[in-house]
C-alpha positions in Angstrom: 0.0 0.0 0.0 1.3 3.4 -0.9 1.7 5.8 2.1 -0.8 8.6 2.4 0.5 11.9 1.2 0.3 14.6 3.8 1.1 18.3 3.4 2.1 19.9 6.7 1.9 23.7 6.6 3.1 25.8 9.5 5.0 29.1 9.4 7.2 27.9 12.2 9.8 25.5 10.5 10.5 23.6 13.8 6.8 22.8 14.2 6.4 21.8 10.5 9.5 19.7 10.7 8.6 18.0 13.9 5.1 17.1 12.7 6.6 15.7 9.4 9.1 13.6 11.3 6.3 12.1 13.5 4.2 11.3 10.4 7.1 9.8 8.5 8.1 7.6 11.4 4.5 6.3 11.3 4.4 5.5 7.6 3.1 8.7 6.0 4.6 10.4 3.0 4.7 13.8 4.7 6.1 17.0 3.3 6.7 20.3 5.2 5.8 23.7 4.0 6.3 27.1 5.8 3.9 29.0 3.6 0.4 28.3 2.1 1.6 29.5 -1.3 4.4 26.8 -1.4 1.9 24.1 -0.6 -0.5 25.3 -3.4 2.4 25.3 -5.9 3.5 21.8 -4.9 0.0 20.4 -5.0 -0.3 21.2 -8.7 2.0 18.4 -9.5 0.9 15.9 -6.8 -1.9 16.8 -4.5 -2.0 15.4 -1.0 -4.5 13.0 0.6 -4.5 15.2 3.7 -3.7 18.8 4.4 -2.6 19.5 8.0 -2.2 23.2 8.4 -1.8 25.9 11.1 -4.6 28.5 10.9 -2.8 31.7 11.8 0.1 32.3 9.4 1.4 35.4 7.6 0.3 35.9 4.0 -2.5 33.3 3.3 -4.1 31.9 6.4 -4.5 28.2 6.9 -8.3 28.6 6.6 -8.0 30.3 3.2 -5.6 27.5 2.2 -8.1 24.9 3.4 -10.9 26.6 1.4 -8.6 26.6 -1.7 -7.8 22.9 -1.3 -11.5 21.9 -0.9 -12.4 23.8 -4.0 -9.5 22.5 -6.2 -9.0 19.1 -4.6 -12.4 18.1 -3.1 -11.2 14.6 -2.0 -8.4 16.1 0.1 -9.0 15.7 3.8 -8.2 18.7 6.0 -7.2 19.1 9.6 -6.4 22.5 11.0 -4.2 23.3 14.0 -4.2 26.4 16.1 -3.1 27.6 19.5 -5.2 30.7 19.3 -8.9 30.8 20.5 -9.7 33.6 18.0 -9.6 31.0 15.1 -13.1 29.8 16.2 -14.6 32.9 14.6 -12.8 32.1 11.3 -14.1 28.6 11.4 -17.6 29.8 12.0 -17.4 32.1 9.0 -16.3 29.0 6.9 -19.2 27.0 8.2 -21.6 29.7 7.0 -20.1 29.2 3.5 -20.7 25.4 3.7 -17.3 24.3 4.8 -16.8 22.5 8.1 -13.2 22.0 9.1 -12.0 20.2 12.2 -9.7 22.2 14.5 -7.1 20.5 16.6 -5.7 22.6 19.5 -1.9 23.1 19.8 0.0 21.7 21.4 -1.3 18.2 20.5 0.2 15.0 21.7 1.7 13.0 18.8 -0.4 9.9 19.8 -3.6 12.0 19.6 -2.5 13.6 16.3 -1.8 10.2 14.7 -5.1 8.8 15.9 -7.0 11.7 14.4 -5.1 11.5 11.1 -5.7 7.8 10.9 -9.4 8.3 11.5 -9.5 11.1 9.0 -7.7 9.4 6.1 -9.4 6.0 6.6 -12.9 7.4 6.2 -12.7 7.9 2.5 -10.9 5.9 -0.2 -7.7 7.4 -1.6 -8.2 9.2 -5.0 -6.2 7.7 -7.9 
């Protein structure tokens, strides 16, 4: 079985790298990005099965990135991460537009993150 492709987007390189390392050690084909724009560019050649993104980032927010991915790659699963309570307002605005994204609170224990990712990617078949 081919590993699930996961894009990890966080403007803090240490966080993106740590999350990618955890995922790779658990069989995922994970790639780190420190900007939403870089993830969008890379997805054009090979879109991920799962986007794991911080919400609050300079430039394009993780929520705008998630909306873009859902519109362009509707089969891509999305999990958002945030350590800021203010992101709930952003998620509510997305829900009003018909998009319901799951928000995981930072910091998250690696075991909890892996369980949530496993649940998320196993609920739909992988696109060809």
